[in-house]
C-alpha positions in Angstrom: -7.2 -66.1 29.0 -8.8 -65.9 25.5 -12.1 -64.1 25.0 -13.8 -67.4 24.0 -12.6 -69.2 27.1 -13.7 -66.3 29.4 -17.2 -66.4 27.7 -17.4 -70.1 28.3 -16.5 -69.7 32.0 -19.0 -66.9 32.6 -21.7 -68.9 30.9 -20.9 -72.0 32.9 -20.9 -70.2 36.3 -24.3 -68.5 35.8 -25.9 -71.8 34.6 -24.6 -73.7 37.6 -26.1 -71.2 40.0 -29.4 -71.0 38.2 -30.0 -74.7 38.1 -28.9 -75.2 41.7 -31.8 -72.8 42.7 -34.2 -74.7 40.4 -33.3 -78.2 41.5 -33.4 -78.0 45.3 -37.2 -78.0 45.2 -37.1 -81.5 43.9 -34.7 -82.7 46.6 -36.8 -81.1 49.3 -40.1 -82.5 47.9 -40.8 -84.7 50.9 -40.3 -81.8 53.4 -42.2 -79.3 51.2 -45.1 -81.8 51.0 -45.3 -81.9 54.8 -45.0 -78.1 55.3 -47.1 -76.8 52.5 -49.6 -79.7 51.8 -50.3 -81.3 55.2 -52.2 -84.6 55.0 -52.7 -87.9 56.9 -51.4 -89.7 53.9 -47.6 -89.0 53.2 -48.0 -90.2 49.6 -50.8 -87.6 49.0 -48.6 -84.8 50.4 -45.7 -86.0 48.1 -47.9 -86.0 45.0 -49.1 -82.5 45.8 -45.5 -81.4 46.3 -44.5 -82.9 42.9 -47.5 -81.2 41.3 -46.0 -77.8 42.3 -42.6 -79.1 41.0 -44.4 -79.8 37.7 -46.1 -76.3 37.7 -42.6 -74.8 37.6 -42.0 -76.7 34.4 -45.3 -75.8 32.8 -44.3 -72.2 33.1 -41.1 -72.9 31.1 -42.6 -72.5 27.6 -43.6 -69.0 28.6 -40.0 -68.4 29.7 -38.9 -69.8 26.3 -41.1 -67.4 24.4 -40.2 -64.3 26.5 -36.4 -64.9 26.6 -36.3 -66.2 23.0 -37.8 -62.9 21.9 -35.4 -61.0 24.0 -32.4 -63.0 23.0 -33.1 -62.9 19.3 -34.0 -59.2 19.2 -31.8 -57.6 21.9 -28.9 -60.1 22.4 -28.1 -63.4 24.1 -26.1 -61.7 26.9 -29.0 -59.5 27.9 -31.4 -62.4 28.1 -28.9 -64.4 30.2 -28.5 -61.5 32.7 -32.3 -61.1 33.1 -32.8 -64.8 33.8 -30.3 -64.6 36.6 -32.1 -61.6 38.2 -35.4 -63.4 38.1 -34.2 -66.7 39.5 -32.3 -65.0 42.3 -35.3 -63.0 43.4 -37.6 -65.9 43.3 -35.2 -68.2 45.3 -34.7 -65.6 48.0 -38.5 -65.1 48.4 -39.0 -68.9 48.6 -36.4 -69.2 51.4 -38.4 -66.6 53.4 -41.8 -68.0 52.6 -44.1 -68.8 55.6 -45.5 -72.3 55.8 -49.0 -73.6 55.7 -49.2 -73.7 59.5 -48.3 -70.0 59.7 -50.5 -68.4 57.1 -52.7 -71.3 55.7 -53.6 -71.6 52.1 -51.8 -68.3 51.2 -48.5 -70.2 51.7 -49.4 -72.7 49.1 -50.5 -70.0 46.6 -47.3 -68.0 47.1 -45.2 -71.2 46.7 -47.0 -71.9 43.4 -46.4 -68.3 42.2 -42.7 -68.4 43.1 -42.3 -71.7 41.4 -43.8 -70.2 38.3 -41.3 -67.4 38.4 -38.5 -69.9 38.7 -39.9 -71.9 35.7 -40.1 -68.8 33.5 -36.4 -68.0 34.4 -35.3 -71.6 33.8 -37.2 -71.5 30.4 -34.7 -69.0 29.2 -31.5 -70.1 30.9 -30.5 -73.4 29.5 -31.5 -72.4 26.0 -29.6 -69.2 26.3 -26.5 -70.9 27.6 -26.6 -73.5 24.8 -27.0 -70.8 22.1 -24.3 -68.6 23.6 -21.8 -71.4 23.9 -22.5 -72.7 20.3 -22.0 -69.3 18.9 -18.9 -68.6 20.9 -17.2 -71.9 20.1 -14.5 -73.0 17.6 -16.3 -74.8 14.7 -14.2 -77.9 15.0 -15.0 -78.3 18.7 -18.6 -77.1 18.8 -20.0 -80.3 20.4 -17.3 -80.3 23.1 -17.9 -76.6 24.0 -21.7 -77.0 23.8 -21.5 -80.0 26.2 -20.6 -77.5 28.9 -24.2 -76.1 28.7 -25.5 -79.4 29.8 -22.5 -80.0 32.0 -23.1 -76.7 33.9 -26.8 -77.3 34.4 -26.1 -80.8 35.6 -23.4 -79.4 37.9 -26.0 -77.0 39.3 -28.4 -79.9 40.0 -25.4 -81.8 41.5 -24.6 -78.9 43.8 -28.2 -78.9 44.9 -28.0 -82.7 45.6 -24.8 -82.1 47.6 -26.2 -79.3 49.7 -29.3 -81.2 50.6 -27.2 -84.3 51.4 -25.2 -82.2 53.8 -28.4 -80.8 55.2 -29.6 -84.3 56.1 -26.3 -85.3 57.6 -26.1 -82.1 59.8 -29.7 -81.9 60.9 -32.5 -84.2 61.9 -35.7 -84.3 59.9 -37.6 -82.4 62.6 -34.9 -79.6 62.6 -35.1 -79.4 58.8 -38.9 -79.1 58.9 -38.6 -76.5 61.7 -36.6 -74.1 59.5 -33.5 -76.0 58.2 -35.1 -76.4 54.8 -34.7 -72.6 54.3 -30.9 -72.8 54.4 -30.4 -74.2 50.8 -32.6 -71.5 49.4 -30.9 -68.6 51.2 -27.5 -70.0 50.1 -28.9 -70.1 46.6 -29.9 -66.4 46.8 -26.4 -65.5 47.9 -24.9 -67.5 45.1 -27.3 -65.8 42.7 -25.9 -62.4 43.7 -22.4 -63.7 42.7 -23.9 -64.9 39.4 -25.4 -61.6 38.7 -22.1 -59.8 39.3 -20.3 -62.3 37.0 -22.8 -61.9 34.2 -22.4 -58.2 34.1 -19.3 -58.9 32.1 -20.8 -61.3 29.6 -20.0 -60.1 26.1 -22.3 -60.6 23.1 -21.5 -63.3 20.6 -20.1 -62.4 17.2 -22.9 -64.2 15.5 -25.5 -61.9 17.0 -23.3 -58.8 16.5 -23.1 -59.7 12.8 -26.9 -60.0 12.5 -27.2 -56.6 14.3 -24.6 -54.9 12.1 -26.3 -56.2 8.9 -29.7 -55.0 10.3 -31.2 -58.5 9.9 -33.0 -58.6 13.1 -36.5 -60.2 12.9 -39.5 -58.5 14.5 -41.2 -61.7 15.5 -38.5 -64.5 15.6 -40.9 -67.1 17.1 -43.3 -66.7 14.1 -40.2 -67.1 11.9 -39.3 -70.3 13.6 -42.8 -71.7 13.1 -42.7 -70.7 9.5 -39.3 -72.1 8.5 -38.1 -74.5 11.3 -41.1 -76.6 12.1 -39.3 -79.9 11.5 -36.4 -78.8 13.6 -38.8 -77.9 16.4 -40.4 -81.3 16.3 -37.0 -83.0 16.4 -35.9 -81.0 19.4 -39.2 -81.7 21.2 -39.0 -85.5 20.6 -35.3 -85.7 21.5 -35.9 -83.9 24.8 -38.8 -86.2 25.7 -36.1 -88.8 26.1 -33.5 -86.6 27.7 -35.9 -85.0 30.2 -37.7 -88.1 31.4 -34.3 -90.1 31.8 -32.6 -87.3 33.6 -35.4 -86.5 36.1 -36.3 -90.1 36.8 -32.7 -91.2 37.6 -31.1 -88.1 39.0 -33.8 -86.0 40.5 -36.7 -88.3 41.5 -34.4 -91.3 42.4 -33.5 -90.2 46.0 -37.3 -89.8 46.8 -38.0 -93.2 45.2 -35.3 -94.9 47.3 -36.6 -93.3 50.5 -40.4 -93.7 49.9 -40.5 -97.1 48.3 -37.4 -99.0 49.3 -37.0 -97.5 52.9 -33.4 -96.4 52.2 -32.4 -93.5 54.5 -32.6 -90.3 52.5 -29.1 -89.2 53.4 -27.8 -92.5 51.8 -30.0 -92.1 48.8 -28.8 -88.6 48.2 -25.2 -89.6 48.7 -25.6 -92.3 46.0 -27.3 -89.7 43.7 -24.4 -87.2 44.2 -21.8 -89.9 43.3 -23.7 -90.8 40.1 -24.0 -87.2 39.1 -20.2 -86.6 39.7 -19.6 -89.5 37.3 -22.1 -88.0 34.8 -20.4 -84.6 34.7 -17.0 -86.2 34.4 -18.1 -88.1 31.3 -20.1 -85.5 29.5 -17.2 -83.3 28.1 -15.4 -86.5 27.0 -18.6 -87.6 25.1 -18.7 -84.2 23.5 -15.1 -84.5 22.3 -15.8 -88.0 21.0 -18.8 -86.6 19.0 -16.6 -84.0 17.4 -14.5 -86.9 15.9 -17.2 -89.5 15.0 -20.3 -87.4 14.7 -23.0 -86.1 17.2 -25.8 -88.3 15.8 -23.8 -91.5 16.2 -23.0 -90.8 19.8 -26.6 -89.7 20.6 -28.0 -92.8 18.8 -25.8 -95.1 20.9 -27.2 -93.4 24.1 -30.9 -93.8 23.1 -30.5 -97.3 22.0 -28.6 -98.5 25.1 -31.1 -96.8 27.5 -34.1 -98.3 25.6 -32.5 -101.7 26.3 -31.4 -101.3 29.9 -34.1 -99.0 31.4 -36.2 -101.8 32.8 -33.3 -104.1 33.9 -31.9 -101.0 35.7 -35.1 -100.7 37.8 -35.1 -104.4 38.4 -31.6 -104.1 39.9 -32.6 -101.0 41.9 -35.7 -102.8 43.3 -33.6 -105.4 45.0 -32.9 -102.8 47.7 -29.2 -103.7 47.8 -26.9 -100.6 47.9 -24.4 -102.3 45.7 -27.0 -103.3 43.2 -28.4 -99.8 43.1 -24.9 -98.3 42.7 -24.2 -100.7 39.8 -27.5 -99.8 38.1 -27.0 -96.1 38.4 -23.4 -96.3 37.2 -24.6 -98.2 34.1 -27.3 -95.6 33.5 -25.0 -92.7 34.0 -22.5 -94.0 31.5 -25.1 -94.5 28.8 -26.9 -91.2 29.6 -23.6 -89.2 29.4 -23.5 -89.8 25.7 -26.7 -87.9 25.0 -25.9 -85.3 27.6 -22.6 -84.5 25.8 -24.2 -84.0 22.5 -27.8 -82.8 22.9 -27.0 -79.0 23.2 -24.9 -79.0 19.9 -27.5 -81.1 18.1 -30.2 -78.8 19.1 -28.6 -75.5 18.4 -27.2 -76.6 15.0 -30.7 -77.2 13.7 -31.8 -73.5 13.7 -30.6 -70.4 11.8 -29.1 -67.7 14.0 -31.9 -65.1 13.5 -34.5 -67.2 15.3 -32.3 -69.8 17.1 -33.1 -68.7 20.6 -36.9 -68.6 20.0 -37.1 -71.8 18.1 -35.2 -73.8 20.7 -36.9 -71.9 23.5 -40.4 -73.0 22.7 -39.7 -76.6 21.4 -37.2 -77.5 24.1 -39.3 -76.1 27.0 -42.6 -77.6 25.8 -41.0 -81.0 25.9 -39.3 -80.3 29.3 -42.6 -78.9 30.8 -44.9 -81.8 29.7 -42.5 -84.6 30.2 -39.6 -83.4 32.4 -41.5 -81.5 35.0 -44.2 -84.2 35.4 -41.7 -87.1 35.6 -41.6 -87.4 39.4 -45.4 -87.1 39.6 -45.9 -89.7 36.8 -43.4 -92.2 38.2 -44.9 -91.9 41.7 -48.4 -92.3 40.2 -47.4 -95.3 38.1 -46.1 -97.2 41.2 -49.0 -96.2 43.4 -51.6 -97.4 40.9 -49.8 -100.5 39.4 -48.2 -101.7 42.6 -45.0 -102.5 40.6 -41.9 -100.4 41.7 -40.3 -101.3 38.4 -43.0 -99.5 36.3 -40.9 -96.3 35.8 -38.4 -98.4 33.9 -41.0 -99.1 31.2 -41.8 -95.4 31.0 -38.1 -94.5 30.6 -37.6 -97.2 28.0 -40.6 -95.9 25.9 -39.3 -92.3 25.9 -35.8 -93.6 24.9 -37.5 -95.2 21.8 -39.0 -91.8 21.0 -35.6 -90.2 21.3 -34.2 -92.9 19.1 -36.7 -92.0 16.3 -35.8 -88.3 16.6 -32.1 -89.0 16.3 -32.6 -91.2 13.3 -34.6 -88.4 11.6 -31.5 -86.2 11.9 -29.5 -88.4 9.5 -25.7 -88.6 9.8 -25.6 -91.8 11.8 -23.9 -93.9 9.1 -22.5 -91.1 6.9 -19.5 -90.2 9.0 -16.5 -92.5 9.6 -14.0 -92.1 12.4 -11.0 -92.1 10.2 -12.4 -89.4 7.8 -13.3 -87.1 10.6 -10.0 -87.7 12.4 -7.9 -87.1 9.3 -9.9 -83.9 8.4 -9.2 -82.6 11.9 -5.5 -83.5 11.7 -5.3 -81.8 8.3 -6.9 -78.6 9.7 -4.5 -78.6 12.6 -1.4 -79.0 10.3 -2.7 -76.2 8.1 -3.2 -73.9 11.1 0.4 -74.7 12.3 1.9 -73.9 8.9 0.0 -70.6 8.8 1.5 -69.7 12.2 5.0 -70.6 11.1 4.7 -68.6 7.9 3.5 -65.6 9.9 6.5 -65.9 12.3 8.9 -66.1 9.4 7.6 -63.0 7.8 
């Protein structure tokens, strides 16, 4: 196996395990609300539970700053190893946490603190993986390789969805509330140990090694990013308003929505969610490959435009309560969303120079994710409870897609690249590489 491929695999494995740990909180939101925020009103408990979910995201910019500084000054691999240590420890402690009925308000406080620790870890994980894969990839296939950063984080969320689905099939709700909820966390802690072991062998990227050898390390890379890459940071922030709200509405909050507002059994809602995420991760690398031929911006533009148009109709279909209608709506959304998921990591990393890439992305990406991604379940639940319209989140998703559309248009490159030109250039490079190999063999 080549060094580049081994780096890709190691990065993917760690990212899957990390995002599994982070995502299971969202899928256990109803149970956590009951156990840590007891109330006579189930919606109140759910809102408080989603508030803690949001707190984990509000901690992400801090993680972006800390891990960005570490990754730009001491190496991408060191930052990725540390993020795994932190997530594993926080996940194990959460699985052992006493509930409100056992130690009172202290349980709630500890839950918040552990969620903050997970947020700090996640703030460095995805950014580090995206940077690592971008810097380790062949230039002609950078979007395809970078698509595995989003692929692996989505696969981690999918794994969380699958585990919670199995939990609800194997146990009753009472059994889950009486201790079964701890099982996914303890399994996550075990998986994190495996991830830590794997990342011990993570090699540094040639790009960072080159910066190190030329003694071009920057003392304060975040300040450098604010000085020279302000436009890129705004573009990343705006793009990820769209990405984060869309993802967390349709793939994290959706099972809770189906259960709470459409009275669909949670195990069925989770099963549907799991199937849609399987479809999403199947399509993402293909979209990355497509983008390497016709241009990242064009593929991303198509995604934002289509979701801006279908977001509200998707929720109208879902609101019928028909399993077939819900499945059709989610398939349509997954296909459109896979286009941006396959390109966003490459677009984001390509906007920054290597010497402050980790820090620049770390702060802008995580501010967007914390303000919009982490609050999405809370905002969507609140919109429905105050307006009385269960289709209201569709308007919210549509508006953020328009924001993403504007961000993508500001990148340029949407109309400048033709399929034939890109394809022929790729073919010419392949032929040239083949001739070089033949000449070397002859000699």
